[in-house]
Each structure stands twice: as structure tokens, then as C-alpha cells.
C-alpha angles and dihedrals in degrees: 000000000000120000090245090056092047091053096045112111120236091237140351112281089242090061090048092052091051091048092048090049093059098039116128119258109279095026108107117187131195134187110221125169089346094306130112114232138172117233092214135034110286122222121213089243092055090046092055091050092048090049091052090054097043119115116259092251092060121079113193133193134182110222125169091348093304135110113249130187116215117214119247111252120258125211097274090048090054093047091051090053091052091048090054093045091055091047092051093047091049095053101029112025088169090068134069128212108214119201123219093007115168112228131185109235144169128045114332088005091278095141127081116205124182099211125210086219139005117189114207141150115281111281094013097131096046110136094009124135125228095289118048131196113249094240109122096015106129099187138004123204133205124186111197121238124207093255135124096254102049096099097053096034105042103025102037116016102036097052088056094046095047094045091050090064092043100246100171098222134024112192116197117191101199113202094181094059099026091235140125112223120199117200116189146158100051115208131157092358092305134096106236095202127049125173126180124204128188115236110269096039125099114266117209115211112205128222134331084038104037102183138108126241120221101218100179092108091059089075088071090064100050110130 
């Protein structure tokens, strides 16, 4: 992590002030060292209400019982998502890769992750609310952003949360290391298999997906 990344605030102070102004009664927010925190323990119910009230420019998650702010995607992040969407449609036209899908994670579904991608059968999310149970989700995707919380959130906490609800594959597209990391075989809140591939090499996705990603194009988005 570079010093500039470590010092970068999670959001503009104006967005924090707007978020704090619409927070539910009993949810007290503070902005310390560029990070948003809650002064008191936050329940999942209070998180969902805060998320409903949040301004459009603020993307919230609830990870390990804590409020997290997800960075807004930059251009390369968006291009990587489109690359993956095209790859999935090419190999599995029966599936759909949904962007920004809210998924219930962690033990007893007490986490709330706003995924960069959720791969599911066509029509799977019909009739769902904002946060869906993980049942039927074949793969979740996270694309790292150059923010201060990527290491803990995407490389440590989310593999545990996704494995806990038995999502078969967690695909991490790591822009800091220029790698694609495939987590698979969830058991006891841990993925038993993890394989890392440099950008430009074929990436084999295990069952229930069973296809190979051509990652050569990812080199165009190295930054």
C-alpha cells in the first residue's frame, strides 16, 4: 500500500456530513483519519436502514459487524468488469453476471457485501430485494480498488464471508498485484483451494463453472 493510498479518505467530508445527517436514530457516525466509523456497535438492521438512506454517491457494506465504505469504481475497474462479463457470456450464455449485487454473507447471513459481480442462472434474482441470500450464486467477484481498505476487505474478510455461505467460487481480480485469484471448495468458512494467476495467463474456473478465462486483455488495464 502506498502512502498516498493510506492517506486517502474513504469519502469526501461533504458526503460524510450528508450520510450522518440521514442516519437512523441511535446510529452515531464519526469521521476519523479519513475513515467513517460508528460510535456504537451497529446491528445489521440499523446498517440496512442506513444504507437505504445513504446518498447515491456512497456505497456501504457491513463486514465483520462493521460499517465499510466501498470505493467508487474508476475507468479501469469498469473496463475489467466489462471484460469479465463478456467472457462469462461467451462461455456460459445460460448465466448472468450482475454488477453491484447485494449478497448476505458470513455466519448466519449477518454480513452484507455489495459484490462487483455475482454470477447466477438467468432470472435468478427475479423478485429479490436489495440483499439476496447466497443460495444459487455460483461465483462472486471483487475487483480491487486503490483504496486503504482493499487488503483487509477483499483479501481477508470477504473470502471468509463468502465461504461461510458456501458460494462455490470467489474470484478476486487484484489490480495491485496484477493477478487473478481463484478461491474454491468452501468448507467451514474457508476456501480450501486458492490459485493465483498472473494477468495474461489462462485462468481455469472450477466446477460448477468449468471454463477458462483468457486474461490477456487485463494487461491493458494495469495501473
